[in-house]
C-alpha positions as CSV (number, residue, x, y, z in Angstrom):
1,X,1.1,-13.7,6.2
2,X,-0.3,-10.4,7.2
3,X,-1.7,-8.6,10.3
4,X,-4.5,-6.0,10.6
5,X,-4.8,-3.5,13.5
6,X,-7.3,-0.8,14.0
7,X,-5.8,2.3,15.6
8,X,-7.5,5.6,16.6
9,X,-7.0,7.3,13.2
10,X,-6.0,4.5,10.8
11,X,-6.2,0.8,9.9
12,X,-2.8,-0.7,9.8
13,X,-2.0,-3.7,7.6
14,X,1.4,-5.3,7.8
15,X,2.5,-7.7,5.0
16,X,5.1,-10.2,6.1
17,X,7.1,-11.9,3.3
18,X,7.4,-15.6,3.9
19,X,9.1,-18.4,2.1
20,X,12.7,-19.3,1.2
21,X,15.4,-16.7,1.6
22,X,15.9,-14.0,0.5
23,X,12.7,-12.4,1.8
24,X,11.7,-8.8,1.5
25,X,11.3,-6.4,4.5
26,X,7.8,-6.1,5.9
27,X,5.5,-3.6,4.2
28,X,3.2,-1.5,6.4
29,X,0.1,0.1,5.0
30,X,-1.7,2.8,7.0
31,X,-5.2,3.6,5.7
32,X,-6.3,7.0,6.9
33,X,-9.6,8.8,6.1
34,X,-8.0,10.9,3.4
35,X,-4.9,9.0,2.2
36,X,-2.9,5.7,2.4
37,X,0.7,5.4,3.2
38,X,3.0,2.5,2.3
39,X,6.2,2.1,4.3
40,X,9.1,-0.4,4.0
41,X,12.6,-0.4,5.6
42,X,15.4,-0.1,3.0
43,X,18.1,-2.4,4.5
44,X,20.8,-0.7,2.4
45,X,20.3,2.7,4.1
46,X,18.5,1.5,7.3
47,X,15.8,4.1,6.6
48,X,12.1,3.7,6.1
49,X,10.9,4.6,2.6
50,X,7.3,6.1,2.5
51,X,4.8,6.6,-0.3
52,X,1.6,8.5,0.3
53,X,-1.4,8.0,-2.1
54,X,-4.7,9.8,-2.1
55,X,-7.8,7.7,-1.9
56,X,-8.5,8.4,-5.6
57,X,-5.0,7.1,-6.5
58,X,-5.7,4.0,-4.4
59,X,-9.0,3.5,-6.3
60,X,-7.2,3.9,-9.6
61,X,-4.6,1.3,-8.5
62,X,-7.3,-1.1,-7.5
63,X,-9.0,-0.8,-10.9
64,X,-5.7,-1.1,-12.8
65,X,-4.9,-4.5,-11.2
66,X,-7.8,-6.0,-13.3
67,X,-7.3,-4.2,-16.6
68,X,-5.1,-5.0,-19.6
69,X,-2.3,-2.7,-20.8
70,X,-3.5,0.7,-21.9
71,X,-4.3,4.2,-20.8
72,X,-7.5,4.7,-18.7
73,X,-9.4,7.4,-17.0
74,X,-12.0,6.5,-14.4
75,X,-15.1,8.8,-14.7
76,X,-16.8,9.3,-11.5
77,X,-20.4,10.3,-11.2
78,X,-20.7,12.9,-8.4
């Protein structure tokens, strides 16, 4: 299950783990104009862990999900 909210400066997607226990903590993705952050509560430390990716890194990740094992470089026409 997931939710989508549009805020002033970001689109926020929350991924909620469903199913039999144990389930993972919710993941919150904040999509800003220039970057994307991914946050998840670490129940061991009770602190939110945060990863920030540039839009280019997000595009590379999107491409990587559909490719076989290997090393790739996306060439962008500008």
